[in-house]
C-alpha positions as CSV (number, residue, x, y, z in Angstrom):
1,M,-6.6,21.5,-4.6
2,L,-10.2,22.6,-4.8
3,G,-11.3,24.9,-1.9
4,M,-13.8,23.9,0.7
5,H,-17.5,24.0,-0.2
6,T,-19.5,26.9,1.3
7,N,-22.7,25.0,0.7
8,A,-21.6,21.9,2.7
9,Y,-23.8,19.9,5.1
10,S,-26.2,21.7,7.3
11,A,-25.4,22.2,10.9
12,T,-27.6,19.4,11.9
13,A,-26.1,17.0,9.3
14,L,-22.5,17.5,10.5
15,A,-21.7,15.5,13.6
16,S,-21.3,17.7,16.6
17,T,-18.1,17.6,18.7
18,D,-19.6,15.2,21.2
19,E,-20.6,12.7,18.6
20,P,-18.4,10.1,16.7
21,V,-17.0,11.3,13.4
22,R,-18.8,9.6,10.5
23,L,-16.0,8.2,8.3
24,L,-16.5,6.6,4.9
25,H,-13.7,4.8,3.1
26,L,-14.0,4.3,-0.7
27,V,-11.9,1.6,-2.6
28,S,-12.2,0.1,-6.0
29,T,-12.7,-3.4,-4.7
30,F,-12.6,-5.4,-1.5
31,A,-10.1,-7.8,-3.1
32,I,-6.7,-8.4,-1.3
33,K,-4.7,-5.4,-2.3
34,T,-2.4,-2.9,-0.6
35,D,-5.2,-0.4,0.1
36,T,-7.7,-2.9,1.4
37,K,-5.1,-4.6,3.6
38,W,-4.4,-1.2,5.1
39,L,-8.1,-0.5,5.4
40,L,-8.4,-3.7,7.5
41,Q,-5.7,-2.4,9.8
42,I,-7.6,0.9,10.2
43,A,-10.8,-1.0,11.1
44,R,-8.9,-3.0,13.7
45,H,-7.3,-0.1,15.5
46,L,-9.7,2.9,14.9
47,D,-11.1,4.3,18.2
48,R,-14.8,3.5,17.7
49,R,-15.7,5.8,20.6
50,R,-14.6,8.7,18.4
51,F,-15.1,7.4,14.8
52,Q,-18.0,5.6,13.1
53,M,-16.5,3.8,10.1
54,S,-18.1,2.5,6.9
55,A,-16.6,1.3,3.7
56,A,-17.7,1.0,0.0
57,C,-16.3,-0.5,-3.1
58,F,-17.2,0.1,-6.7
59,Y,-17.3,-3.5,-7.9
60,G,-16.8,-7.1,-7.1
61,G,-16.9,-7.3,-3.4
62,G,-14.0,-9.5,-2.3
63,P,-12.6,-11.4,0.7
64,M,-11.8,-8.3,2.7
65,Q,-15.5,-7.3,2.8
66,A,-16.4,-10.2,5.2
67,Q,-13.4,-9.3,7.4
68,L,-14.4,-5.7,7.6
69,E,-18.0,-6.7,8.4
70,A,-16.7,-9.0,11.2
71,L,-15.0,-5.9,12.7
72,G,-18.2,-4.0,12.8
73,V,-17.7,-1.9,9.6
74,Q,-20.8,-1.4,7.5
75,T,-19.9,-2.2,3.9
76,F,-21.5,-1.4,0.5
77,D,-20.9,-2.6,-3.1
78,L,-21.8,0.0,-5.6
79,G,-21.9,-2.5,-8.4
80,V,-20.1,-0.6,-11.2
81,P,-17.6,-3.1,-12.8
82,R,-16.5,-1.0,-15.8
83,E,-13.5,1.2,-15.2
84,L,-14.8,4.2,-17.0
85,D,-18.5,4.5,-16.1
86,P,-20.1,7.8,-14.9
87,R,-22.7,5.8,-13.0
88,A,-20.0,5.2,-10.4
89,M,-19.9,8.9,-9.5
90,F,-23.7,9.2,-9.1
91,R,-23.9,6.0,-7.1
92,A,-21.2,7.2,-4.9
93,Q,-22.9,10.5,-4.5
94,R,-26.2,8.9,-3.6
95,L,-24.6,6.7,-1.0
96,I,-22.7,9.6,0.5
97,A,-25.9,11.7,0.6
98,R,-27.6,8.9,2.5
99,L,-24.8,8.2,5.0
100,K,-23.9,11.9,5.5
101,P,-20.2,11.2,6.4
102,D,-18.1,14.0,7.9
103,I,-15.1,12.6,6.1
104,V,-14.8,10.7,2.8
105,H,-11.4,8.9,2.5
106,T,-10.6,7.5,-1.0
107,H,-7.9,5.0,-2.0
108,L,-6.4,4.5,-5.5
109,L,-7.5,5.8,-8.9
110,R,-11.2,4.8,-9.3
111,A,-12.1,5.9,-5.8
112,D,-10.0,9.0,-6.2
113,I,-11.9,10.0,-9.3
114,Y,-15.5,9.0,-8.8
115,G,-15.5,9.0,-5.0
116,A,-13.9,12.4,-4.6
117,V,-16.3,13.9,-7.3
118,G,-19.3,12.3,-5.6
119,A,-18.2,13.5,-2.2
120,R,-17.7,17.0,-3.6
121,L,-21.1,17.1,-5.2
122,A,-22.6,15.9,-2.0
123,G,-20.9,18.7,-0.1
124,V,-18.8,16.5,2.2
125,P,-16.7,18.8,4.5
126,V,-13.4,16.8,4.3
127,V,-12.4,14.7,1.3
128,L,-9.2,12.9,1.8
129,S,-7.1,10.7,-0.5
130,T,-4.2,8.4,0.3
131,V,-1.5,8.4,-2.4
132,Y,0.3,5.1,-2.4
133,A,2.7,5.3,-5.3
134,M,4.9,7.5,-7.4
135,G,4.5,8.3,-11.1
136,D,8.1,8.1,-12.1
137,Y,7.9,4.5,-13.4
138,R,5.4,5.4,-16.1
139,R,6.7,4.9,-19.6
140,E,6.8,7.6,-22.2
141,K,4.1,5.9,-24.2
142,R,1.6,6.6,-21.5
143,R,-1.5,8.4,-22.8
144,R,-1.7,12.2,-22.2
145,S,-5.3,11.6,-20.9
146,D,-3.9,9.5,-18.1
147,W,-1.8,12.4,-16.9
148,L,-4.8,14.7,-17.0
149,I,-6.7,12.1,-14.9
150,D,-3.9,12.0,-12.4
151,A,-3.7,15.8,-12.2
152,A,-7.5,16.0,-11.6
153,C,-7.3,13.4,-8.9
154,A,-4.6,15.5,-7.2
155,R,-6.9,18.5,-7.0
156,L,-10.2,16.8,-6.0
157,P,-9.5,16.1,-2.3
158,T,-9.2,18.8,0.3
159,H,-6.2,17.0,1.6
160,A,-4.0,14.0,0.8
161,I,-2.0,11.5,2.7
162,A,1.3,10.4,1.1
163,V,2.8,7.1,2.3
164,S,6.3,8.5,2.2
165,E,8.2,11.7,1.8
166,A,9.2,10.6,-1.7
167,V,5.6,10.2,-2.7
168,K,4.8,13.7,-1.2
169,A,7.6,15.2,-3.2
170,D,6.3,13.5,-6.3
171,C,2.8,14.8,-5.7
172,V,4.0,18.4,-5.3
173,A,6.4,18.3,-8.2
174,R,4.4,16.3,-10.7
175,H,0.8,17.4,-9.9
176,G,1.2,20.8,-8.4
177,M,-0.3,19.9,-5.1
178,K,0.4,22.3,-2.3
179,A,2.9,20.9,0.2
180,D,0.8,22.0,3.2
181,H,-2.2,20.0,1.7
182,V,-0.2,16.8,1.8
183,T,0.6,15.0,5.1
184,V,3.1,12.1,5.2
185,I,1.9,9.1,7.2
186,H,3.8,5.9,6.5
187,T,1.6,2.8,6.3
188,G,2.0,0.2,9.0
189,V,1.6,-3.5,9.7
190,E,0.5,-5.7,12.5
191,P,2.4,-9.0,12.6
192,P,0.5,-12.1,13.7
193,A,1.1,-13.4,17.2
194,S,2.8,-16.4,15.6
195,V,3.4,-18.1,12.3
196,D,3.1,-21.9,11.9
197,V,6.5,-23.2,11.0
198,R,4.8,-26.1,9.3
199,A,3.1,-23.7,7.0
200,A,6.4,-22.2,6.1
201,G,7.8,-25.7,5.4
202,I,4.8,-26.5,3.2
203,A,5.4,-23.3,1.3
204,R,9.0,-24.2,0.6
205,A,7.9,-27.7,-0.6
206,S,5.3,-26.2,-2.9
207,W,8.1,-24.1,-4.5
208,G,10.1,-27.3,-5.1
209,C,12.9,-26.2,-2.7
210,C,15.0,-28.8,-0.8
211,G,15.8,-28.3,2.8
212,D,19.3,-27.0,2.4
213,E,18.6,-24.6,-0.5
214,K,18.6,-20.9,0.2
215,V,15.5,-19.0,-0.8
216,I,15.4,-15.4,-2.1
217,L,11.8,-14.3,-2.0
218,T,10.1,-11.4,-3.6
219,L,6.4,-10.7,-3.4
220,A,5.2,-8.2,-6.0
221,R,2.8,-7.5,-8.9
222,L,4.4,-8.7,-12.1
223,S,4.8,-5.3,-13.7
224,Y,7.5,-3.1,-14.9
225,E,8.0,-0.9,-11.9
226,K,8.6,-3.8,-9.6
227,G,12.0,-4.6,-11.2
228,I,11.6,-8.4,-11.4
229,D,13.7,-8.2,-14.6
230,T,16.7,-7.0,-12.6
231,L,16.3,-9.8,-10.1
232,I,16.2,-12.4,-12.9
233,D,19.4,-10.9,-14.3
234,A,21.0,-10.9,-10.8
235,A,20.0,-14.6,-10.5
236,S,22.1,-15.4,-13.6
237,V,25.1,-13.8,-11.8
238,L,24.4,-15.6,-8.5
239,R,23.9,-19.0,-10.2
240,D,27.7,-19.5,-10.6
241,T,28.7,-18.5,-7.0
242,H,25.7,-19.8,-5.1
243,P,24.4,-23.0,-6.8
244,D,22.2,-23.7,-3.8
245,V,20.1,-20.6,-4.3
246,R,16.4,-20.5,-5.5
247,V,14.6,-17.3,-6.4
248,I,10.9,-17.4,-5.7
249,V,8.6,-14.7,-7.1
250,L,5.1,-14.6,-5.7
251,G,2.5,-12.5,-7.5
252,E,0.7,-12.1,-10.8
253,G,0.5,-9.3,-13.3
254,P,0.7,-8.1,-16.9
255,D,4.4,-8.9,-17.4
256,R,4.3,-12.5,-16.5
257,E,4.8,-13.8,-20.0
258,A,7.7,-11.4,-20.7
259,L,9.4,-12.3,-17.4
260,Q,9.1,-16.0,-18.1
261,S,10.7,-15.4,-21.5
262,R,13.5,-13.5,-19.8
263,I,14.0,-16.4,-17.4
264,L,14.5,-18.7,-20.4
265,E,16.8,-16.3,-22.2
266,R,19.0,-16.0,-19.1
267,Q,18.9,-19.8,-18.7
268,V,17.9,-19.6,-15.0
269,E,14.7,-21.7,-15.2
270,E,16.2,-24.0,-12.6
271,V,16.9,-21.0,-10.3
272,V,13.9,-18.6,-10.7
273,K,10.3,-19.6,-10.3
274,L,7.2,-17.5,-10.9
275,A,5.1,-19.2,-8.2
276,G,1.9,-17.2,-8.6
277,F,-0.3,-15.5,-6.0
278,T,-0.4,-16.4,-2.3
279,R,-2.8,-15.4,0.4
280,D,-0.5,-16.6,3.2
281,V,2.1,-13.9,3.0
282,W,3.4,-14.3,6.5
283,S,4.3,-18.0,6.1
284,A,5.9,-17.2,2.7
285,I,8.1,-14.6,4.3
286,V,9.1,-16.9,7.2
287,A,10.0,-19.6,4.6
288,A,12.5,-17.3,3.0
289,D,16.2,-16.8,3.8
290,V,16.2,-13.3,2.4
291,V,13.5,-11.0,1.0
292,C,14.4,-8.9,-2.0
293,L,12.7,-5.8,-3.4
294,P,14.4,-5.0,-6.7
295,S,11.9,-2.2,-7.5
296,K,12.4,0.7,-10.0
297,S,9.8,2.8,-8.1
298,E,8.0,2.4,-4.8
299,G,5.8,4.4,-2.4
300,M,6.1,2.5,0.9
301,P,5.8,-1.2,0.0
302,N,3.7,-3.3,2.4
303,V,5.8,-6.4,1.8
304,L,8.9,-4.4,3.1
305,L,7.2,-3.7,6.4
306,E,5.9,-7.3,6.6
307,A,9.4,-8.7,6.0
308,M,10.8,-6.3,8.7
309,A,8.1,-7.5,11.1
310,M,9.3,-11.1,10.6
311,A,12.9,-10.2,11.1
312,R,13.9,-11.3,7.6
313,P,17.2,-9.8,6.2
314,I,16.2,-7.5,3.3
315,V,18.0,-6.4,0.2
316,A,16.2,-3.6,-1.6
317,T,16.7,-0.8,-4.1
318,R,17.2,2.8,-3.0
319,V,14.0,4.1,-4.5
320,G,10.9,5.9,-3.3
321,G,10.1,5.4,0.4
322,I,12.3,2.4,0.9
323,P,15.3,4.5,2.3
324,E,12.8,6.1,4.7
325,A,12.2,2.7,6.3
326,L,15.7,1.0,6.0
327,T,19.1,2.3,6.8
328,D,21.8,0.8,4.6
329,E,24.0,-1.7,6.5
330,H,21.9,-1.3,9.7
331,D,18.6,-2.9,9.1
332,G,18.9,-3.8,5.4
333,L,21.1,-3.5,2.4
334,L,20.3,-0.9,-0.3
335,V,21.5,-0.8,-3.9
336,E,20.7,1.3,-6.9
337,P,17.9,0.2,-9.1
338,N,18.5,-1.6,-12.5
339,R,22.0,-2.8,-11.4
340,P,21.8,-6.6,-11.4
341,H,25.5,-7.1,-10.5
342,L,25.2,-4.8,-7.4
343,L,22.0,-6.6,-6.4
344,A,23.6,-10.0,-6.8
345,H,26.6,-8.9,-4.7
346,A,24.3,-7.6,-1.9
347,L,22.3,-10.8,-2.0
348,G,25.5,-12.8,-1.9
349,R,26.7,-11.0,1.2
350,V,23.5,-11.9,3.1
351,L,23.5,-15.5,1.9
352,H,27.2,-16.0,2.7
353,D,27.2,-14.5,6.2
354,T,24.3,-15.8,8.3
355,T,25.4,-13.9,11.4
356,F,25.3,-10.6,9.4
357,A,21.9,-11.6,8.0
358,A,20.4,-12.3,11.4
359,R,21.6,-9.0,12.7
360,L,20.0,-7.2,9.8
361,G,16.8,-9.0,10.4
362,R,16.7,-8.2,14.1
363,A,17.4,-4.6,13.5
364,A,14.7,-4.4,10.9
365,Q,12.2,-5.9,13.3
366,A,13.0,-3.4,15.9
367,T,12.6,-0.5,13.4
368,M,9.2,-1.8,12.4
369,Q,8.0,-2.1,16.0
370,R,9.2,1.4,16.7
371,R,8.0,3.2,13.7
372,F,5.6,1.2,11.6
373,H,3.2,-0.7,13.9
374,A,-0.4,-0.3,12.6
375,R,-1.7,0.7,16.0
376,D,0.5,3.7,16.1
377,V,0.0,4.6,12.4
378,V,-3.8,4.5,12.8
379,G,-3.4,6.9,15.7
380,R,-1.7,9.4,13.3
381,Y,-4.6,9.0,11.0
382,E,-7.0,9.8,13.8
383,A,-5.1,12.9,14.7
384,L,-5.2,14.1,11.0
385,Y,-8.9,13.4,10.7
386,T,-9.5,15.4,13.9
387,R,-7.4,18.3,12.7
388,L,-9.0,18.5,9.3
389,L,-12.5,18.4,10.6
390,K,-12.0,20.7,13.6
391,P,-12.9,24.0,11.8
392,W,-16.0,22.5,10.3
393,R,-17.3,21.1,13.6
394,K,-16.6,24.4,15.4
395,A,-18.6,26.2,12.7
396,S,-21.4,23.6,13.0
397,D,-21.6,24.0,16.8
398,R,-21.8,27.8,16.4
399,L,-24.7,27.5,13.9
400,V,-26.5,25.1,16.2
401,A,-26.1,27.5,19.1
402,V,-27.5,30.3,17.1
403,H,-30.6,28.3,16.0
């Protein structure tokens, strides 16, 4: 990673130790995505006596913007819709120069590139990036320039947060990041106080499920790394032994057409339904009998934590950060990726034994409350922010004392 700037903010620009830390988060868009959902949790639980939070996106606004504003977070839209546009860097730099944040925290590729460069040019003391995913799912056809972009992003921040130990190991091995410049902080969730059972029933009805049918649910982007192809193949195995099973896939993505073709090829169109995107994730999870994550690669999937929070039995693949959250046979069932027969067998166990399924769900909920509640995770973020900024604030206070 790049070293700290020696020509950073003046002593008067950097907040003193008795003032709130000025914190700016940068995201690509305020649409409903993993990073913005987590940003909302940070806004809810951040100690405003110690931190003054603002957030900016590069294009498009989105529904999360109003929710952030309602929580007292000042938001900005930099208005740069194109993915590769150098104006994004300069607009980010101008905003940063105006706000004078002590910390710029970027999320995902566009913010990692343009936001981190803009923050560096503006001389921000601490530039932090959260790394949400691993790179091992990328296909061999991926352009070499993409790898260069990733490598550059890995070196622009002064520090990085990895959402799992697996992601940290990937950052170090793939991009040459120094291990002591990467801190593992798992993401977290805050379950709602209650979920309307009627909404769950409406969800099942919208999927065309009858009252006595068993629902296997997955919520994911329809892309290669999410392993929906494996789940479709597993459904063709389950069809003969569990004729009352329906597989519901919620999400959109580039592989939708290919997955629909696979459903037809496996002759499971009466079993598997690509049901599109939903905003009401909690009701969808409650409507399911089992939640499945058949991924080929993961960081720390948000839907996994959401399913744990709702005490759903979970069958998932042993990839990325998933085994850091679930212990096989205790609070979930884990199988190897790309093994549809193993996946079908594990799903069949949960569907067949409702007592076993309920025990898995209760244990998963207890694990989530103990390790992954958003309130506690945001506390870990605050501790890291304070630690990274400490040497700068001490130096600033010394300079102020001299002057």
